[in-house]
Residue frames relative to the residue before (quaternion, step in Angstrom):
aa qw qx qy qz dx dy dz
X 1.0000 0.0000 0.0000 0.0000 0.00 0.00 0.00
X 0.6304 0.5353 -0.3320 0.4537 3.58 1.01 -0.83
X 0.6188 0.5555 -0.3349 0.4430 3.58 1.04 -0.83
X 0.6581 0.5083 -0.2985 0.4685 3.57 0.97 -0.89
X 0.6455 0.5272 -0.3221 0.4491 3.59 0.95 -0.88
X 0.6497 0.5161 -0.3172 0.4593 3.59 0.96 -0.88
X 0.6919 0.4803 -0.2823 0.4592 3.60 0.80 -1.01
X 0.6745 0.5035 -0.3003 0.4486 3.61 0.90 -0.92
X 0.6909 0.4886 -0.2969 0.4425 3.59 0.80 -0.98
X 0.6705 0.4794 -0.3003 0.4801 3.59 0.94 -0.86
X 0.6377 0.5418 -0.3274 0.4388 3.60 1.00 -0.80
X 0.6391 0.5215 -0.3295 0.4594 3.60 0.97 -0.80
X 0.6940 0.4896 -0.2829 0.4457 3.57 0.80 -1.03
X 0.7143 0.4506 -0.2777 0.4579 3.60 0.75 -0.98
X 0.6324 0.5396 -0.3500 0.4317 3.63 1.05 -0.61
X 0.5693 0.5629 -0.3791 0.4641 3.59 1.19 -0.49
X 0.6715 0.4865 -0.2847 0.4809 3.56 0.95 -0.92
X 0.6669 0.5220 -0.2973 0.4410 3.58 0.92 -0.96
X 0.5644 0.6074 -0.3851 0.4052 3.61 1.07 -0.66
X 0.7388 0.3944 -0.2134 0.5030 3.57 0.99 -0.87
X 0.7551 0.4225 -0.2186 0.4512 3.58 0.89 -0.94
X 0.3739 -0.7385 0.4823 0.2867 3.58 1.06 -0.72
X 0.7883 0.1807 -0.1309 0.5734 3.61 1.21 0.03
X 0.5495 0.6299 -0.4536 0.3091 3.53 -1.31 0.29
X 0.5478 0.6390 -0.3994 0.3634 3.59 1.16 -0.49
X 0.6987 0.4656 -0.2720 0.4701 3.57 0.84 -0.99
X 0.6196 0.5708 -0.3354 0.4216 3.55 1.02 -0.85
X 0.7297 0.4110 -0.2225 0.4991 3.56 1.06 -0.79
X 0.7257 0.4794 -0.2698 0.4132 3.59 0.79 -1.00
X 0.5831 0.5770 -0.3940 0.4146 3.63 1.02 -0.62
X 0.6827 0.4531 -0.3129 0.4802 3.67 0.79 -0.85
X 0.6373 0.5286 -0.3425 0.4440 3.62 1.02 -0.74
X 0.6761 0.4737 -0.2920 0.4830 3.60 0.86 -0.93
X 0.6553 0.5331 -0.3201 0.4290 3.59 1.03 -0.75
X 0.5142 0.6159 -0.4241 0.4199 3.61 1.26 -0.13
X 0.7932 0.3085 -0.1305 0.5086 3.57 1.12 -0.70
X 0.7858 0.2248 -0.1070 0.5662 3.60 1.22 -0.41
X 0.6295 -0.5203 0.4006 0.4154 3.62 -1.22 0.35
X 0.6761 -0.5383 0.3280 0.3815 3.58 -1.15 0.69
X 0.6562 0.5039 -0.3532 0.4367 3.68 0.78 -0.83
X 0.6607 0.4893 -0.3041 0.4813 3.58 1.00 -0.82
X 0.6351 0.5396 -0.3271 0.4455 3.58 0.99 -0.81
X 0.6584 0.5053 -0.3016 0.4693 3.58 0.98 -0.88
X 0.6874 0.4833 -0.2809 0.4637 3.57 0.88 -0.97
X 0.6447 0.5174 -0.3204 0.4626 3.60 0.97 -0.84
X 0.6459 0.5136 -0.3130 0.4700 3.56 0.99 -0.83
X 0.6220 0.5450 -0.3390 0.4485 3.58 1.04 -0.74
X 0.6382 0.5160 -0.3219 0.4721 3.59 1.03 -0.80
X 0.6642 0.4946 -0.2977 0.4750 3.59 0.91 -0.94
X 0.6398 0.5392 -0.3142 0.4486 3.56 0.99 -0.90
X 0.6627 0.5037 -0.3010 0.4654 3.58 0.94 -0.91
X 0.6561 0.5091 -0.3111 0.4622 3.59 0.91 -0.92
X 0.6600 0.5037 -0.3005 0.4695 3.57 1.00 -0.84
X 0.6409 0.5206 -0.3187 0.4655 3.59 1.03 -0.79
X 0.6425 0.5152 -0.3169 0.4705 3.58 1.01 -0.84
X 0.6730 0.4898 -0.3038 0.4636 3.60 0.92 -0.86
X 0.6454 0.4974 -0.3237 0.4808 3.58 0.99 -0.79
X 0.6175 0.5347 -0.3400 0.4660 3.59 1.10 -0.66
X 0.6361 0.5251 -0.3210 0.4655 3.57 1.06 -0.79
X 0.6796 0.4853 -0.2817 0.4726 3.57 1.06 -0.77
X 0.8411 0.2030 -0.0377 0.4999 3.56 0.84 -1.03
X 0.4120 0.7573 -0.4441 0.2438 3.60 1.26 -0.09
X 0.6292 0.5481 -0.3429 0.4314 3.60 1.05 -0.65
X 0.6563 0.4890 -0.3015 0.4891 3.57 1.28 -0.34
X 0.5045 0.6860 -0.4096 0.3273 3.58 1.27 -0.29
X 0.3802 -0.6643 0.5912 0.2543 3.53 -1.23 0.60
X 0.2735 -0.8235 0.4742 0.1490 3.57 -0.13 1.29
X 0.5569 0.5753 -0.3991 0.4468 3.57 1.18 -0.38
X 0.6569 0.4890 -0.2944 0.4926 3.55 1.03 -0.84
X 0.6236 0.5596 -0.3369 0.4295 3.58 0.94 -0.90
X 0.7205 0.4540 -0.2581 0.4562 3.58 0.77 -1.06
X 0.6889 0.4876 -0.2871 0.4531 3.58 0.92 -0.90
X 0.7462 0.4165 -0.2142 0.4731 3.56 1.07 -0.75
X 0.7635 0.4471 -0.2399 0.3995 3.57 0.62 -1.13
X 0.6169 0.5489 -0.3657 0.4294 3.63 1.01 -0.68
X 0.6791 0.4435 -0.3071 0.4978 3.67 0.81 -0.86
X 0.6283 0.5479 -0.3396 0.4355 3.58 1.03 -0.78
X 0.6615 0.5102 -0.3089 0.4545 3.59 0.93 -0.88
X 0.6784 0.5012 -0.2912 0.4514 3.57 0.88 -0.94
X 0.7327 0.4204 -0.2429 0.4769 3.57 0.86 -0.94
X 0.5341 0.5893 -0.4124 0.4444 3.60 1.24 -0.27
X 0.6302 0.5167 -0.3214 0.4823 3.57 1.05 -0.77
X 0.6499 0.5151 -0.3098 0.4650 3.58 0.96 -0.90
X 0.6591 0.5111 -0.3009 0.4624 3.57 0.97 -0.88
X 0.6496 0.5182 -0.3134 0.4597 3.57 1.01 -0.82
X 0.6425 0.5143 -0.3186 0.4703 3.58 1.05 -0.78
X 0.6646 0.5044 -0.2984 0.4635 3.57 0.99 -0.87
X 0.5593 0.6195 -0.3796 0.3993 3.56 1.14 -0.63
X 0.6378 0.5419 -0.3241 0.4410 3.55 1.03 -0.82
X 0.6711 0.4959 -0.2942 0.4660 3.57 1.08 -0.72
X 0.7409 0.4167 -0.2139 0.4812 3.55 1.10 -0.77
X 0.4510 0.7265 -0.4347 0.2826 3.57 1.29 -0.17
X 0.6759 0.5253 -0.2923 0.4263 3.56 1.16 -0.57
X 0.4285 0.7022 -0.4729 0.3157 3.61 1.24 0.00
X 0.4547 -0.6884 0.4821 0.2948 3.61 -0.86 0.86
X 0.5440 -0.6236 0.4414 0.3468 3.63 -1.09 0.64
X 0.5455 -0.6049 0.4694 0.3407 3.56 -1.21 0.55
X 0.7969 -0.0275 0.0794 0.5983 3.54 1.03 -0.91
X 0.1130 -0.7629 0.6328 0.0690 3.56 -1.11 0.75
X 0.0730 0.7998 -0.5909 0.0771 3.57 -0.89 0.92
X 0.3706 -0.7280 0.5415 0.1988 3.55 -1.30 0.41
X 0.0715 -0.7167 0.6891 0.0794 3.50 -1.28 0.64
X 0.7877 -0.0908 0.0078 0.6093 3.55 -0.09 1.28
X 0.7880 -0.2476 0.2166 0.5204 3.55 -0.76 -1.09
X 0.5875 0.5940 -0.3613 0.4142 3.57 1.28 -0.12
X 0.2427 -0.7594 0.5910 0.1230 3.54 -0.99 0.94
X 0.0647 -0.8020 0.5939 -0.0026 3.58 -0.81 1.04
X 0.1564 -0.7933 0.5856 0.0578 3.53 -1.08 0.82
X 0.2615 -0.7274 0.6125 0.1655 3.57 -1.04 0.82
X 0.1488 -0.8171 0.5552 0.0440 3.54 -0.39 1.27
X 0.6401 -0.5476 0.3834 0.3786 3.55 -1.20 0.57
X 0.6934 0.4787 -0.2800 0.4600 3.58 0.83 -0.98
X 0.6720 0.5022 -0.3023 0.4526 3.58 0.87 -0.93
X 0.6183 0.5414 -0.3422 0.4554 3.57 1.08 -0.70
X 0.6651 0.4990 -0.2952 0.4706 3.58 0.95 -0.91
X 0.7055 0.4633 -0.2679 0.4645 3.58 0.82 -1.03
X 0.6298 0.5313 -0.3310 0.4599 3.58 1.03 -0.76
X 0.6471 0.5099 -0.3085 0.4755 3.58 1.01 -0.84
X 0.6292 0.5336 -0.3244 0.4628 3.57 1.05 -0.80
X 0.6650 0.5063 -0.3014 0.4590 3.58 0.92 -0.92
X 0.6463 0.5117 -0.3202 0.4668 3.59 0.97 -0.83
X 0.6384 0.5330 -0.3203 0.4536 3.60 0.99 -0.84
X 0.6634 0.4843 -0.2956 0.4878 3.58 0.97 -0.86
X 0.6210 0.5500 -0.3401 0.4429 3.59 1.07 -0.73
X 0.6360 0.5400 -0.3317 0.4403 3.58 1.02 -0.78
X 0.6012 0.5538 -0.3542 0.4544 3.60 1.14 -0.62
X 0.6857 0.4728 -0.2695 0.4835 3.56 1.17 -0.60
X 0.7519 0.4437 -0.2148 0.4378 3.57 0.96 -0.90
X 0.7080 0.4759 -0.2820 0.4390 3.59 0.91 -0.88
X 0.5307 -0.6731 0.4170 0.3022 3.61 -0.79 1.03
X 0.6429 0.5560 -0.3413 0.4013 3.61 0.97 -0.78
X 0.7148 0.4064 -0.2450 0.5137 3.59 1.25 -0.43
X 0.3133 0.8061 -0.4657 0.1875 3.57 1.31 0.13
X 0.7727 0.3792 -0.1868 0.4736 3.58 0.91 -0.91
X 0.4655 0.6661 -0.4560 0.3628 3.59 1.27 0.12
X 0.0790 0.7819 -0.6159 0.0549 3.58 -0.99 0.83
X 0.4581 -0.6673 0.5142 0.2836 3.56 -1.21 0.57
X 0.4334 -0.6885 0.5113 0.2769 3.58 -0.86 0.92
X 0.6141 -0.6028 0.3707 0.3494 3.55 -1.10 0.74
X 0.5909 0.5782 -0.3803 0.4146 3.59 1.13 -0.47
X 0.6749 0.4751 -0.2938 0.4821 3.58 1.26 -0.38
X 0.4057 0.7439 -0.4572 0.2702 3.62 1.27 -0.02
X 0.6444 0.5048 -0.3524 0.4536 3.66 0.88 -0.75
X 0.6341 0.5164 -0.3272 0.4735 3.58 1.05 -0.77
X 0.6345 0.5225 -0.3211 0.4703 3.58 1.02 -0.80
X 0.6428 0.5175 -0.3156 0.4684 3.56 1.04 -0.77
X 0.6400 0.5273 -0.3160 0.4610 3.57 1.00 -0.86
X 0.7011 0.4744 -0.2730 0.4571 3.57 0.80 -1.05
X 0.7032 0.4599 -0.2771 0.4660 3.60 0.79 -1.01
X 0.6542 0.5137 -0.3176 0.4553 3.60 0.99 -0.79
X 0.6797 0.5019 -0.2939 0.4468 3.56 0.86 -0.99
X 0.7348 0.3980 -0.2431 0.4925 3.58 0.74 -1.01
X 0.5851 0.5519 -0.3701 0.4648 3.58 1.18 -0.45
X 0.6380 0.5159 -0.3156 0.4767 3.56 1.07 -0.76
X 0.6477 0.5235 -0.3072 0.4605 3.57 1.07 -0.73
X 0.7989 0.3338 -0.1422 0.4797 3.55 0.91 -0.95
X 0.4315 -0.6741 0.4820 0.3564 3.58 1.15 -0.57
X 0.6145 0.5521 -0.3377 0.4511 3.60 1.30 -0.04
X 0.0860 0.8478 -0.5188 0.0677 3.58 0.90 0.90
X 0.6604 0.5361 -0.3119 0.4233 3.57 0.93 -0.92
X 0.6491 0.5309 -0.3181 0.4423 3.55 0.97 -0.87
X 0.6906 0.4627 -0.2799 0.4803 3.58 0.87 -0.94
X 0.6196 0.5507 -0.3404 0.4437 3.59 1.03 -0.78
X 0.6949 0.4604 -0.2757 0.4787 3.60 0.83 -0.96
X 0.6102 0.5674 -0.3484 0.4293 3.58 1.05 -0.75
X 0.6846 0.4522 -0.2819 0.4974 3.59 1.03 -0.75
X 0.7275 0.4700 -0.2645 0.4242 3.58 0.74 -1.03
X 0.5821 0.5878 -0.3853 0.4088 3.61 1.11 -0.52
X 0.7381 0.3588 -0.2059 0.5330 3.58 1.25 -0.47
X 0.4768 0.6832 -0.4285 0.3497 3.58 1.19 0.52
X 0.5923 -0.6254 0.3435 0.3743 3.57 1.28 0.29
X 0.4443 0.7020 -0.4505 0.3268 3.60 1.22 0.32
X 0.4774 -0.6304 0.5277 0.3101 3.54 -1.22 0.58
X 0.7570 -0.4254 0.2511 0.4276 3.57 -1.32 0.31
X 0.7304 0.4212 -0.2474 0.4775 3.59 0.65 -1.11
X 0.6433 0.5257 -0.3231 0.4532 3.59 1.02 -0.81
X 0.6279 0.5326 -0.3342 0.4587 3.59 1.02 -0.77
X 0.6870 0.4811 -0.2892 0.4614 3.59 0.80 -1.00
X 0.6728 0.4947 -0.2927 0.4657 3.59 0.95 -0.86
X 0.6625 0.5108 -0.3003 0.4582 3.57 0.96 -0.88
X 0.6528 0.5017 -0.3103 0.4753 3.58 0.96 -0.84
X 0.6456 0.5326 -0.3210 0.4433 3.59 0.98 -0.85
X 0.6873 0.4695 -0.2840 0.4760 3.59 0.85 -0.96
X 0.6451 0.5174 -0.3209 0.4617 3.59 0.96 -0.84
X 0.6318 0.5346 -0.3228 0.4591 3.57 1.03 -0.82
X 0.6545 0.5225 -0.3124 0.4483 3.57 0.94 -0.90
X 0.6541 0.5147 -0.3121 0.4581 3.58 0.96 -0.87
X 0.6927 0.4709 -0.2768 0.4710 3.57 0.86 -0.98
X 0.6415 0.5257 -0.3212 0.4572 3.59 1.02 -0.81
X 0.5938 0.5802 -0.3594 0.4262 3.59 1.07 -0.72
X 0.6845 0.4642 -0.2789 0.4881 3.57 0.88 -0.96
X 0.6426 0.5311 -0.3269 0.4450 3.57 1.02 -0.77
X 0.6504 0.5246 -0.3152 0.4500 3.58 0.99 -0.82
X 0.6035 0.5473 -0.3510 0.4615 3.58 1.07 -0.72
X 0.6580 0.5100 -0.3031 0.4637 3.56 0.95 -0.92
X 0.6585 0.4972 -0.3100 0.4723 3.60 0.94 -0.87
X 0.6532 0.5359 -0.3164 0.4313 3.58 0.92 -0.92
X 0.6651 0.4948 -0.2975 0.4736 3.57 0.93 -0.92
X 0.6448 0.5335 -0.3179 0.4455 3.56 0.97 -0.88
X 0.6860 0.4794 -0.2857 0.4669 3.58 0.88 -0.96
X 0.6319 0.5305 -0.3334 0.4561 3.57 1.06 -0.74
X 0.6670 0.5077 -0.2959 0.4580 3.57 0.93 -0.93
X 0.7129 0.4417 -0.2483 0.4848 3.56 1.07 -0.78
X 0.4514 -0.7121 0.4317 0.3206 3.58 1.30 -0.10
X 0.4865 0.6855 -0.4141 0.3491 3.57 1.20 0.52
X 0.4064 0.7529 -0.4550 0.2471 3.59 1.27 -0.03
X 0.6562 0.5204 -0.3258 0.4386 3.62 1.03 -0.68
X 0.5575 0.6170 -0.3894 0.3961 3.61 1.18 -0.46
X 0.5605 0.6342 -0.3771 0.3761 3.56 1.18 -0.58
X 0.5192 0.6605 -0.4162 0.3478 3.61 1.17 -0.47
X 0.6815 0.5075 -0.2848 0.4436 3.59 1.09 -0.66
X 0.7448 0.4019 -0.2088 0.4900 3.57 1.23 -0.28
X 0.3855 0.7563 -0.4618 0.2574 3.59 1.29 -0.06
X 0.6637 0.5256 -0.3092 0.4331 3.59 0.89 -0.93
X 0.6668 0.4953 -0.2979 0.4705 3.57 1.01 -0.85
X 0.6248 0.5300 -0.3369 0.4639 3.58 1.04 -0.75
X 0.6613 0.5080 -0.3045 0.4603 3.59 0.91 -0.95
X 0.6551 0.5127 -0.3115 0.4594 3.59 0.96 -0.87
X 0.6646 0.4998 -0.3008 0.4669 3.59 0.96 -0.88
X 0.6296 0.5336 -0.3353 0.4544 3.60 1.01 -0.77
X 0.6683 0.4900 -0.2968 0.4746 3.59 0.88 -0.95
X 0.6457 0.5246 -0.3159 0.4562 3.58 1.04 -0.77
X 0.6791 0.4757 -0.3011 0.4710 3.60 0.93 -0.84
X 0.6009 0.5396 -0.3557 0.4703 3.59 1.11 -0.61
X 0.6323 0.5267 -0.3204 0.4692 3.57 1.00 -0.84
X 0.6635 0.5047 -0.3007 0.4632 3.58 0.94 -0.89
X 0.6468 0.5217 -0.3171 0.4570 3.60 1.01 -0.79
X 0.6319 0.5224 -0.3276 0.4694 3.58 1.03 -0.77
X 0.6382 0.5216 -0.3188 0.4680 3.58 0.97 -0.87
X 0.6755 0.4999 -0.2899 0.4580 3.58 0.90 -0.95
X 0.6413 0.5329 -0.3301 0.4425 3.62 0.99 -0.79
X 0.6183 0.5353 -0.3372 0.4664 3.58 1.15 -0.60
X 0.6879 0.4786 -0.2674 0.4757 3.58 1.08 -0.78
X 0.4952 0.7281 -0.4048 0.2464 3.58 1.16 -0.60
X 0.6679 0.5401 -0.3176 0.4016 3.60 0.80 -0.98
X 0.7389 0.4182 -0.2223 0.4793 3.58 1.06 -0.73
X 0.6205 0.5483 -0.3389 0.4467 3.58 1.29 0.03
X 0.3514 -0.7461 0.5288 0.2006 3.59 -0.73 1.07
X 0.5874 -0.6150 0.4030 0.3381 3.55 -1.09 0.79
X 0.6037 0.5646 -0.3646 0.4287 3.60 1.04 -0.66
X 0.6144 0.5325 -0.3471 0.4675 3.59 1.10 -0.66
X 0.6382 0.5170 -0.3176 0.4738 3.56 1.02 -0.83
X 0.6380 0.5300 -0.3204 0.4577 3.58 0.97 -0.88
X 0.6753 0.4979 -0.2923 0.4589 3.57 0.91 -0.95
X 0.6375 0.5259 -0.3212 0.4625 3.56 1.03 -0.82
X 0.6570 0.5001 -0.3065 0.4737 3.58 0.95 -0.88
X 0.6477 0.5291 -0.3152 0.4486 3.57 0.95 -0.89
X 0.6671 0.5009 -0.3000 0.4626 3.57 0.93 -0.91
X 0.6559 0.5050 -0.3081 0.4689 3.59 0.97 -0.84
X 0.6337 0.5319 -0.3265 0.4570 3.58 1.03 -0.77
X 0.6353 0.5235 -0.3286 0.4629 3.58 0.98 -0.83
X 0.6542 0.5171 -0.3116 0.4556 3.59 0.92 -0.93
X 0.6834 0.4734 -0.2878 0.4754 3.58 0.88 -0.95
X 0.6436 0.5369 -0.3163 0.4444 3.58 0.98 -0.86
X 0.6666 0.4804 -0.2951 0.4875 3.57 0.94 -0.88
X 0.6428 0.5402 -0.3158 0.4420 3.56 1.01 -0.86
X 0.6692 0.4860 -0.2905 0.4813 3.58 0.98 -0.86
X 0.6892 0.5067 -0.2848 0.4325 3.56 0.83 -1.01
X 0.7412 0.4213 -0.2203 0.4739 3.55 1.06 -0.79
X 0.5072 -0.6685 0.4107 0.3566 3.58 1.29 -0.18
X 0.4480 0.7027 -0.4481 0.3236 3.57 1.26 0.23
X 0.7768 0.1504 -0.1124 0.6011 3.60 1.23 -0.46
């Protein structure tokens, strides 16, 4: 029962944040699920919850989405996310640049994480610094943004962070941004789930999911509850606040990746 309470309470809180930012659910839920299940199961379970949450957010806000942006951005992002994930397996053996200890915990600064973390911080500065307030990416560059965010997101697992970092500067209004990110997330998650499903089937791990179904269902219901709460708050929330929140989260994730803390 305690396990359920922990997963449900954290899922509600993080889904409120994710409704506005478009990322962060996987970053939080994977470590939470991994407290009770092996890492492969935790990653796959989080992917299922993430997809369900993206579909529900799309149902709430999809009519506000800019479908031109969705198609130009999310299709290249989905395809190159798969490519990035495949390349990750080849690059996983690269030795770390630096290894250090904090207490009993060992942390490593990897070459890829350093590059991706620096990229995320750079994009965050475009959102946070006043001098870049009016900068936006033209729609003709959306496919390139999808390619870059999808590829490096596949390499790092931080697809949502890179996706929001690009789309926040695509000139979308508040509701259109949230709707576009939600629909794009659902499309990309769909392809990701297919990849996870095939992998688990090939490895013969599909039956192991029977032990985690209840936790997945509880987390899905919790994230739906959080999304409903956030949708009620949406009208009273200024877009600049959302931009600042996304920028701050990007800086935290970027520093965490670059330093080997996450």
